[in-house]
C-alpha angles and dihedrals in degrees: 000000000000109000110203095189093053092048093050090048092053092047091053103040103016131231120333119263127219119241089246089064093066091100090060090062094062115120134238116218094258090061096035091059096062092038100050102021103041091100099056091038094051095042089079084075091071108014093083090044092054091052091051093046091057097043093050090060084084093042133255093308093079098053090092087078090066098090092048093049091047090050090052090050091050092050090049093049091050092052093046094049092049090047094051092049085065090051092051092055097041098043110027096159093094102252092112115175092357094057093043093051094042094049098044106025102029137260095289092056089046090054091050088056092045094049092047092049095047090053091046092051090055089049090049091059093046097046096041094050093043091049091049090052088050090057091049089052089048088060096038109025092181089075093064094103090056094055098119094041092052091048093052092046090053091050088053092050092048090050092051092049093050092048086062089065141268096279093047092052090046092057091048095047101038098079097049091049094051091043089053093049090049092046095050094045092048090047093049093043093049093046094048091046090053089050092052090049091053097255101104116184115247122212120231090243096050089096092060127081123213123235110221118245106256091235092053103038121124095007119190137167117352093001091058091047090052091051091052092046090049090052090048092051090050091050090053087076082090087076098056113121095018090122094053093091091056088054093048102049093117089060092062126092118251130312080047101180095046093048092047092049091049091049091050092051091050091048092051094048094048094044094049092047093051094044093050091046095050093045093048091047092048090055093046094047091045096232110195117195134164136182089239113044090207089071088068103100116219094030110132102205108019094164092066097034117114109207115223120224120255091254091051093050092048093049091050093048095046100042099040109267142326093292096058125109091238091056094052092043093054092043093049093046092045095048091046096047093045090055091044090048085078084071089079088065092043087061099036100044099051092043094050091043089052092053091047090049090050088053089049097247094115133031110292092235087077089066093058121100119225130226091286093047092252123124092257098176092055091048092052093046091052092048094051096049094043091048092052090049092051091049093048094049095038090240090286112160095200091055094044097045092070090063090051137096095015091103096046094055091047089057092043092054098045095042093051090047088051091050090055089056089046092056091044088057092047093049092053091065104026116100101170106105093213094052091043089055091050092048091049092052090047090050091052091051093049093044090052090049092049093051095046096044090047089055091048090048090056090048092050091049093049096046102036106029098091093039094065105292088109087074091059090048091050093047092050091048092050090047091049092052092047093049091053090048091051091051091050090051093050092046092049092047093048091050091048093050098042114113119227099174113031093184092056093045091049094049110116119238118265091247140351115229113198124206122184114198112223130190099165137349109264140119097288090053092050091048091052091049092049092049092048092050091049089060089057102222117192090245129014131188138161119235130202134168118230100228089146112031094203092051091048091051090050090050090051091050094051091045090058093040092055091046095231107181095207109096115243118220118198118203117207114229113179091178093050093241112151104175097047092048093051092046093050092050096046092048091049089055089051092051092052092051109023093169092054128086120232113212113198117197117201122190108222135185122234108212133191103211125062092228091057089069088070090056100046142036097021094125091044093051093049092047092050093049091052098040091054089069092058113094116232093022121117117197120206124186115212106201125215113192113221115211091255091062090077089070091061098041098097106123121193121249088255127029119221110287093016092129093054091048092050094238119162120264094254141012135197123244118232 
């Protein structure tokens, strides 16, 4: 039979892969760069913009801080990239910051890192997609009313691509990432060359002034420092996703650590170059941008004015207007890469969730690979949460950005602190002078990274907490508590199920007492009786509840007429309660013979239409759910297939998990 669901699934994610094909999904550096580094590379499209948006709260006078803030961001990125290169070499198993913190600072610190990163990965998807949609709207303002719908559609497309597997998504996302890098570098190079030749590009908003926000006008002293720090913390969005490569080392081809470290160095160099170029060009072109367009002085109709992004204004000024090929090329590449930047989270989140599930901090289903050898459950979980966030915040970048980067600097700080302890431990036992010198240099790098990122974390908390970052803190705290609770549950369950005396646990029960539940005498009842007798219990009886005395008397008469040798026991129920009567009787049998096992057989219909479930099996389902809580009671369903069940018996060529179990691609029905 034609299975529509199976066909659609194969169209979306492709044919299933065998477990042995996992090695074929490993990545060369040219594909790993767009997969794991698309987030930090693309963040240059909005990092400069976020710095300008904060500084212009005080008016144009404060824009002269932009180069100094950009320099601080570049220095921070350089330190973080060098620090994570040490992580890649020291911990190549893929745990990244989580593994470093857990190993060197303890499980609780590791969970803090994990919770912070999981929240940050969700925010990466939301912010990247929302920012990409912003750039599309900058090119085509008429699409502004479809902002949320476009964002959700893009999340769906990203999810489908990642369900096809890491290598498949890498091939799809490599070209847009490299086109974006080329476009931004060409734009920056052209703009800076024009500036050196005396023909500096001028942004479309250079003619407008900016009215200071009343709360931030005439800033001095501590207030001015806080504004600059706030702009710096917003610019630090350029560092989001830097740690993803350290989490994805197992996905690289051999030698894994060396390839991952080389990819991280390339990512850092490209990201710094683009960020410096965009920031310098924004200063040269005199880009003026404000959260509220009506603060742009000299603008005739601010209510109907759609502000273009910084990248859009730069592209228009460098390439000769918003109708030029260069403008549309940069806008298309920027929008595409920003949306695809979410792919960093689509790789980092499922992989980290899989490691946490393996360590029993998250449900074990997150550790399972899907048909395409990707962590499908983690991918779907990320898509659902990010989609809800985009819907709740109307895909607004300015609103979402305040929830961002807190988690990543938490992981930066703890992982670098853990690396310092790692090198201290190595130096206590290492005697080779060359290796001791290398470890000492590495320790200095990581210690510097820990101090700087800790300072930035404090700055981010101070400047963003009241603007919405408290939600990210709360989400991470709730996740941390839940992960500890999940681990306690798994540990408690494992201790409860562990066997200490196999011979005692394997000892058979003294007797097996069989009870067949009977409502009326028909074919399903007789099948259940025959099956129960075939198992040869030590004692077997049929049990019915006298809800209707006349019906019970008729059942008794037929029982004797048919000469059924199994004794029939009738329970009186003056209040017409079936479940309670059966439970009381079964538990009384258990109390009389606590070393015996009671096997309860329940005849059950198998139906073919969903609505038939409401007409049959309700008593059986309720009885099974209650009997399962009674120790020493085994419940067995004896199915009877109604004729309608044939309509629903159309199994797929492969059952769920067939690939992992090594089952053949098809099987024949008997």
